[in-house]
LUMVEXRO-553904 format. One record per residue (C-alpha): x, y, z negated; residue in three letters. Coordinates in steps of 0.001 Angstrom, whole numbers, plus 500000, padded with zeros to 6 digits. Each point is the difference from the previous one (the first is absolute). Example, Ala and Ser with C-alpha at 12.3 -4.5 7.8 and 13.67 -1.06 7.14 Angstrom:
2
512300495500492200ALA/501370503440500660SER/
***
This chain:
337
595797952728262371MET/499505497364502825ASN/496362500817499440GLY/500661503971501489MET/502721498919502001ALA/497003497336501689SER/497393502890500014ASP/502094502642501534HIS/500795497421502891ASN/496274499616500400THR/499408504020500085SER/502863500136502440SER/498337497702502499GLN/496700501092498711GLU/501030503687500956GLU/501786498899503094TYR/498338501209503324LEU/501767499120503310PRO/500210502400502521HIS/496734498777502115TYR/497737500550497168LEU/501465503462499367GLN/498254503216500600LYS/501921500703503623GLU/498830497744503655ASP/501068496895499952PRO/500337499814503858PHE/501367503675499762ALA/503446499321501650SER/502728501163497504LYS/502658499970502771LEU/500408503082502232SER/498316499912503317ARG/503032499590502212GLU/501468497414497390ALA/496223498390501230ASP/500567500610503841ILE/503729498676499415VAL/498516496524497896ALA/497300499913502976GLY/501684499745503189PHE/502312497518498461TYR/497895497995499024LEU/498162499889502921THR/503498499049501688VAL/500165497227497561ILE/496928498699500569GLY/499677500170504145ILE/503567497795499937LEU/498823497869497541SER/496545499507501626THR/501596499280503248LEU/503087497998498506GLY/498105497782497696ASN/497095499686503229GLY/502869498761502363TYR/500856497421497140VAL/496693498331499750ILE/499495500245503554PHE/503076498096501078MET/499390497586496795SER/496426498845501575SER/501374499520503383LYS/502377496445498341ARG/497480499998497392LYS/500103495838499573LYS/503429500228499991LYS/500543502237497402LEU/502328498646496426ARG/498487500487496454PRO/502354503144499683ALA/498802501169502562GLU/496775499872499114ILE/500546501940497129MET/502150502790501775THR/496691500488502567VAL/497774499938496493ASN/502411503016499341LEU/499781502250502654ALA/496195499142499852VAL/500171501424496167CYS/502412502813501711ASP/497421500521502724LEU/496958500588497649GLY/501982502291497758ILE/500184502364503202SER/497186499525501534VAL/497413500269497114VAL/502219502347497593GLY/502025502225502186LYS/497677502026501285PRO/498055500711496844PHE/503480501648498383SER/500555501998503337ILE/497189501427500744ILE/499891501233496227SER/503962501228500254PHE/498928502296503076PHE/496756500315498222SER/502707501892496641HIS/497040498031497869ARG/498369496448499977TRP/497468499831501344VAL/498111496646499733PHE/498505500130496502GLY/500105498146497266TRP/498442496488502261MET/502561500932502702GLY/503053500563497020CYS/499267496588498337ARG/499587498071503653TRP/503146501692501194TYR/501744498337496455GLY/498080497057499722TRP/501699499625504335ALA/503857501015499323GLY/499546497132496685PHE/499093497740501370PHE/502130500239503147PHE/502751500391498356GLY/499271497265497728CYS/499240497894502810GLY/503648501090501477SER/501986499169497130LEU/498660496833499302ILE/500120498874503516THR/503695500673499262MET/499746498104497114THR/499103497274501888ALA/502409500219502711VAL/502856500139497397SER/498722496696498464LEU/499899498089503765ASP/503066501564500209ARG/501096498455497472TYR/499335496734499876LEU/500488499627503826LYS/503802500613499086ILE/500659499532496804CYS/497586496233499468HIS/499908498545503524LEU/498505497164498614SER/496658502236499028TYR/500564503049503132GLY/499132496694502138THR/496459499271499508TRP/499085504283499641LEU/497924499389503318LYS/497177502784501584ARG/497189498604497928HIS/501627500688496805HIS/501033503571501371ALA/496239500846500560PHE/499268499031496374ILE/502278502425498374CYS/498635502382502390LEU/496751499047498528ALA/501538500407496257ILE/502383503511501174ILE/496287501754501223TRP/498311498913497087ALA/502540501024497642TYR/499962503635501491ALA/496084500056499657THR/499873499130496792PHE/502935502996498932TRP/499012502646502228ALA/496284499023498634THR/500103500107496260VAL/499871503823500081PRO/496913499782500445PHE/498616497598497533ALA/500792502797497490GLY/503486499076498893VAL/501514502297502234GLY/499873502689502461SER/501014502027502635TYR/500931503488500100ALA/501762503041501790PRO/502982500287500365GLU/501782503030497997PRO/500398502149503399PHE/496755499327500753GLY/499822498696503406THR/500383496676499720SER/498514497315497745CYS/500987496972497872THR/500055497498497090LEU/499108502003496813ASP/503455499800498207TRP/498727502489497848TRP/497966497960497963LEU/502747498636497736ALA/500119503587498359GLN/496466499825499340ALA/499283496924497802SER/501481496287498850VAL/497951498443503208ALA/501444501889502503GLY/503415499073498985GLN/498879496485499993ALA/499020500609503585PHE/502675501850501153ILE/502811496828498500LEU/497898497742501846SER/500007501454503039ILE/503912500604500524LEU/500662496381498466PHE/497839498421502406PHE/499926502129503328CYS/503554501422499343LEU/502468498241497344LEU/499750496253500573PHE/499444499701503943PRO/503414502535499906THR/501579497708497655ALA/499193497158502789VAL/500856501572502695ILE/503738500410498355VAL/499893496281498797PHE/499896498815503261SER/501874502173502228TYR/503077499666497234VAL/499785496222499951LYS/499839499933503532ILE/502963502630500210ILE/502182497069497895LEU/498709497191501684LYS/501101501442503693VAL/503792500761498608LYS/499375496010498785SER/498963499034503060SER/501426501623502950THR/502741497070500113LYS/497652497193500283GLU/497888501029502183VAL/502717500510502932ALA/500730496125499419HIS/496549499340501493TYR/498564500019503470ASP/498647502476502019THR/496053499416499665ARG/501114499869496017ILE/501774503240500555GLN/497663502186501693ASN/497312499292498100SER/502454501353496866HIS/500294502901502596ILE/496230500431500215LEU/499438500020495997GLU/502793501957499346MET/498295502940502564LYS/497053499604498439LEU/501166500154496488THR/502245503381501498LYS/496345501522501076VAL/498829499314496463ALA/502353501216497833MET/500435503313502081LEU/496271500497500048ILE/499706499490495722CYS/502861502427499941ALA/498859502299502303GLY/496657500488498254PHE/501168499564496111LEU/502467502917500659ILE/496865502063501484ALA/497856498620496908TRP/502030500241496869ILE/500420503901500136PRO/496230500579499648TYR/499437496294497425ALA/502469502052498050VAL/498476504036499999VAL/496349498116499765SER/501414497742496827VAL/501057503091498714TRP/497248502139500161SER/497959497107498522ALA/502231499428497166PHE/502135503409499648GLY/499336503668498985GLN/496291500955501314PRO/500694501814502724ASP/503539499856500253SER/500896498987503587VAL/499859503466502190PRO/497395499595502743ILE/502006501399502407GLN/502632496630499151PHE/496810497808499895SER/499519499999503491VAL/503310499482501656VAL/499645496164498589PRO/496604499315500910THR/500557501532503517LEU/503671497578500209LEU/497442497081499201ALA/497541500563502381LYS/502743499038502283SER/500238496732498959ALA/498116498986502678ALA/502232501512502950MET/502870498389499598TYR/499012496039500554ASN/499130499758503413PRO/503770501978500328ILE/501531497304498344ILE/498799497047501849TYR/500794501834503165GLN/503779500146498719VAL/500398496669498806ILE/498564498704503527ASP/502017501588501956CYS/503158499132498180LYS/498743496087499965PHE/499404500086504013ALA/503276501601500550CYS/501500497190498047CYS/498171497561501602GLN/500324501355503667SER/503675500150498890GLY/499828496274498542GLY/498630499230503514LEU/502120501800501673LYS/502973498220498976THR/497889496593500620LEU/499686501003503693GLN/504106500395500372LYS/500785497144498260LYS/497465497941502302GLY/502006501933502852SER/503310498669499266LEU/498822496775499174LYS/498311499505503803LYS/503417501540501598SER/501935497268497800ARG/
***
């Protein structure tokens, strides 16, 4: 009986054909022309805002590049990843949505899939490194004090190498990049898991090393930070002004990092859920009209970060200006006395 069951599973895997190998054109849009036009305008707005916002962050950071703290260097790297997604990837999908089909062929599909996975993985691993930096700075001061700028640059080299490795592995014959079911975008070939055990092993490796493990590290770091902040707020109040100001700056950077991670995960988790279901659920059970929504939501992740930077910076500047006004009032009172 076990032998018959295994033969049945093997035959079902051999019989399964993903959507891009079936008779119909894999690059023809499965959406209505009106839906494609709406999606094209949506991605155009997202792409313009993301390019301007992240370009502004990089430009402003370049003016004070010698004064950037390790956590700020990481956030600049995150802006570089987001800008890369907007400049390298978005034009392909925008043109395809307006054209009502993917117009760049298999080579363009593989390039687009590689670029999206490369910059997306780079973003998540960068946020993982930022969360660890925040965790060490807030929860383990003895370790956090020796984290300097050159450590941040070493970390950047590791991040780019990590993203390059996992994005390039599919080209070694282990996996692949393929068109999405709706036809006008490309992604990692999640449907390999339906075809073979090797495909399942590849997809599981991608999920663990490029999603689950980094996310677990991020969640662990910020949970520990929240617990530490609650227990140490009263202690910091007894320190001198210099230590208090340093603590306020560290907390500002931590808030930025937490909001960035939350925005990224909110944007990408629906897409990850749909992708996992496509890989391990019933074959082709995700409706095509439904699959496009998480994809468009994930593509908006690059737009949030510059907004978060500006909101936190404005709030921090207001707090600082309020503090300066208070000091000025105290100084004038002393003079009058």
